[in-house]
C-alpha positions as CSV (number, residue, x, y, z in Angstrom):
1,M,23.2,70.0,153.6
2,S,20.6,67.2,154.1
3,T,17.5,67.8,156.1
4,A,19.0,65.7,158.9
5,E,21.8,68.2,159.1
6,E,19.9,71.4,159.7
7,T,21.5,73.4,162.5
8,A,20.9,75.8,165.3
9,G,23.9,77.4,166.8
10,G,26.2,75.4,164.5
11,E,25.1,72.0,165.7
12,M,23.2,69.0,164.3
13,L,19.5,68.9,164.9
14,P,17.2,65.9,164.6
15,W,14.4,67.2,162.4
16,A,14.7,64.9,159.4
17,E,11.4,63.2,160.1
18,V,9.5,66.5,160.2
19,T,7.7,67.6,157.0
20,P,7.3,69.8,155.1
21,D,10.5,71.9,155.0
22,A,8.7,74.9,156.4
23,A,7.9,73.0,159.6
24,R,11.5,72.0,160.0
25,R,12.6,75.6,159.6
26,L,10.2,76.7,162.3
27,L,11.5,74.0,164.7
28,V,15.1,75.1,164.1
29,A,14.1,78.7,164.7
30,A,12.1,77.9,167.8
31,V,15.0,76.0,169.3
32,E,17.3,78.9,168.7
33,A,14.8,81.4,170.1
34,F,13.8,79.3,173.2
35,A,17.5,78.6,174.0
36,E,18.5,82.3,173.6
37,R,15.5,84.1,175.2
38,G,13.6,81.4,177.1
39,Y,10.1,80.1,176.2
40,H,8.1,82.8,177.8
41,A,10.1,85.7,176.4
42,T,9.9,84.3,172.9
43,T,7.0,85.3,170.7
44,T,5.6,83.5,167.6
45,R,6.7,86.6,165.6
46,D,10.3,86.0,166.9
47,I,10.1,82.4,165.7
48,A,8.6,83.2,162.3
49,G,11.1,86.0,161.7
50,R,14.1,83.6,162.4
51,A,12.5,81.1,159.9
52,G,12.1,83.8,157.3
53,M,8.4,83.5,157.3
54,S,5.4,85.7,158.2
55,P,3.7,85.2,161.6
56,A,0.6,83.9,159.9
57,A,2.6,81.2,158.1
58,L,3.6,79.7,161.4
59,Y,0.0,78.8,162.2
60,I,-0.3,76.7,159.1
61,H,2.0,74.2,160.7
62,F,1.6,74.7,164.5
63,K,-1.5,76.0,166.3
64,T,0.4,77.5,169.2
65,K,3.9,78.3,170.5
66,E,3.4,75.5,173.1
67,E,2.8,73.0,170.3
68,L,6.2,73.9,168.9
69,L,7.8,73.4,172.3
70,H,5.9,70.1,172.8
71,R,7.1,68.8,169.4
72,I,10.7,69.8,170.2
73,S,10.5,68.2,173.6
74,R,9.0,65.0,172.4
75,I,11.5,64.5,169.5
76,G,14.4,65.4,171.8
77,H,13.4,63.0,174.6
78,E,12.7,60.2,172.2
79,M,16.2,60.6,170.7
80,A,17.8,60.7,174.1
81,L,15.9,57.6,175.2
82,D,17.0,55.8,172.0
83,V,20.6,56.6,172.9
84,L,20.2,55.0,176.3
85,Q,18.2,52.0,175.2
86,T,20.9,51.2,172.6
87,A,23.5,51.2,175.3
88,A,21.4,49.4,178.0
89,R,20.4,46.6,175.7
90,G,23.9,46.1,174.2
91,E,26.2,43.2,175.0
92,G,28.7,43.3,177.8
93,S,28.8,43.6,181.6
94,A,26.8,46.2,183.6
95,T,30.0,48.2,183.9
96,E,30.5,48.3,180.2
97,R,26.9,49.1,179.5
98,L,26.8,51.9,182.1
99,A,30.0,53.4,180.7
100,D,28.6,53.3,177.2
101,A,25.2,54.7,178.3
102,V,26.8,57.7,180.1
103,N,29.3,58.3,177.4
104,S,26.6,58.3,174.7
105,F,24.1,60.4,176.8
106,V,26.7,63.0,177.6
107,R,27.9,63.2,174.0
108,W,24.3,63.7,172.9
109,H,23.8,66.6,175.4
110,A,27.1,68.2,174.4
111,G,26.7,67.7,170.6
112,R,23.1,68.9,170.6
113,R,23.5,71.4,173.5
114,T,21.1,74.0,172.1
115,T,18.3,71.5,171.6
116,A,19.1,69.7,174.8
117,R,18.8,72.9,176.9
118,V,15.3,73.5,175.6
119,V,14.4,69.8,175.9
120,Q,15.6,69.5,179.5
121,Y,14.9,73.0,181.0
122,E,11.6,74.1,179.6
123,L,9.4,71.3,180.9
124,D,7.4,73.5,183.2
125,S,6.4,75.7,180.2
126,L,4.3,72.9,178.8
127,G,0.6,72.5,179.7
128,P,-0.6,69.6,181.8
129,A,-1.3,67.1,178.9
130,A,2.0,67.8,177.1
131,R,3.9,67.8,180.3
132,A,2.5,64.4,181.3
133,E,3.6,62.9,178.0
134,I,7.2,64.2,178.4
135,I,7.3,63.1,182.1
136,A,6.4,59.6,180.9
137,L,9.4,59.7,178.5
138,R,11.6,60.9,181.3
139,R,10.5,58.0,183.5
140,Q,11.6,55.6,180.7
141,V,15.0,57.4,180.6
142,D,15.3,56.9,184.3
143,A,14.3,53.2,184.0
144,E,17.0,52.5,181.5
145,V,19.8,53.8,183.6
146,R,18.3,52.4,186.8
147,G,18.1,49.0,185.2
148,I,21.8,48.9,184.3
149,I,22.7,50.0,187.9
150,E,20.4,47.3,189.3
151,D,22.1,44.7,187.1
152,G,25.5,45.8,188.4
153,V,24.4,45.6,192.0
154,A,23.0,42.1,191.4
155,S,26.2,40.9,189.7
156,G,28.4,42.4,192.4
157,E,30.0,44.9,190.0
158,F,28.5,47.9,191.8
159,D,28.3,49.0,195.4
160,V,25.2,51.2,195.5
161,P,23.2,51.4,198.7
162,N,20.5,53.7,197.1
163,V,19.8,52.8,193.4
164,R,17.1,55.3,192.8
165,G,19.1,58.2,194.3
166,T,22.2,57.2,192.4
167,T,20.2,57.0,189.2
168,L,19.0,60.6,189.7
169,A,22.5,61.8,190.4
170,V,23.9,60.1,187.3
171,L,21.2,61.6,185.1
172,S,21.5,65.0,186.6
173,L,25.2,65.0,186.0
174,C,24.7,64.1,182.3
175,V,21.9,66.5,181.6
176,D,23.8,69.4,183.1
177,V,26.4,69.2,180.3
178,A,23.9,70.9,178.0
179,R,23.9,73.9,180.3
180,W,27.6,74.5,180.4
181,F,29.2,72.9,177.4
182,N,31.0,75.3,175.1
183,V,32.0,74.2,171.6
184,D,34.9,76.5,171.8
185,G,36.0,75.1,175.1
186,S,39.0,72.9,175.9
187,R,37.2,69.5,175.6
188,T,35.2,67.9,172.8
189,P,31.9,66.0,173.3
190,D,33.8,62.7,173.0
191,E,36.3,63.8,175.7
192,V,33.6,64.9,178.1
193,G,31.7,61.7,177.5
194,A,34.7,59.6,178.4
195,L,35.4,61.7,181.5
196,Y,31.8,61.4,182.7
197,A,31.7,57.7,182.1
198,D,34.8,57.3,184.3
199,L,33.3,59.6,187.0
200,V,30.0,57.6,187.1
201,L,31.8,54.2,187.3
202,R,33.7,55.6,190.3
203,M,30.4,56.9,191.7
204,V,28.8,53.4,191.7
205,G,32.0,51.7,193.0
206,A,32.5,49.7,189.9
207,S,35.1,46.9,190.2
208,K,37.7,47.1,187.5
């Protein structure tokens, strides 16, 4: 297993850039613990134990539990943003780009559901400075989707009276996949991505 394939809950996790190996193990353990117990109910001892390390060893790599959450949140949001930027800046019509963006964004949240739950639902556990940084990334995510919808309205492909409200609805729909998706369920991430892409195109009144 390569470092890019370390898992939590049986899924791929994006920690290849984090060094040394002990820091990656702590991030994987923190994702598992935060997703299972919630940030506030998780202790640094819980995280260290899951990583097979002593509590003191954790502080070599991360000063606080919040620093762990901040690192997870930043990496997760940056990866999700990259997924949307790739789709938004691709070739094709606004309809094609929006379908690709939604499909990719949903597959990311389903395929990395444990990480995504922590990334998307623990924002309020961060302190003011860290929270402001993550909110800035969320605004970039919003801007990518809003930009595609605005392009579709301008080209006549979409019928959207309220672009900002529709953007919020689209993102909320996609993000919620991390909350309910079950790897043992009846649909794969690819199938859910395709389903949601179709639903969103109907939402914006895309001409086909």
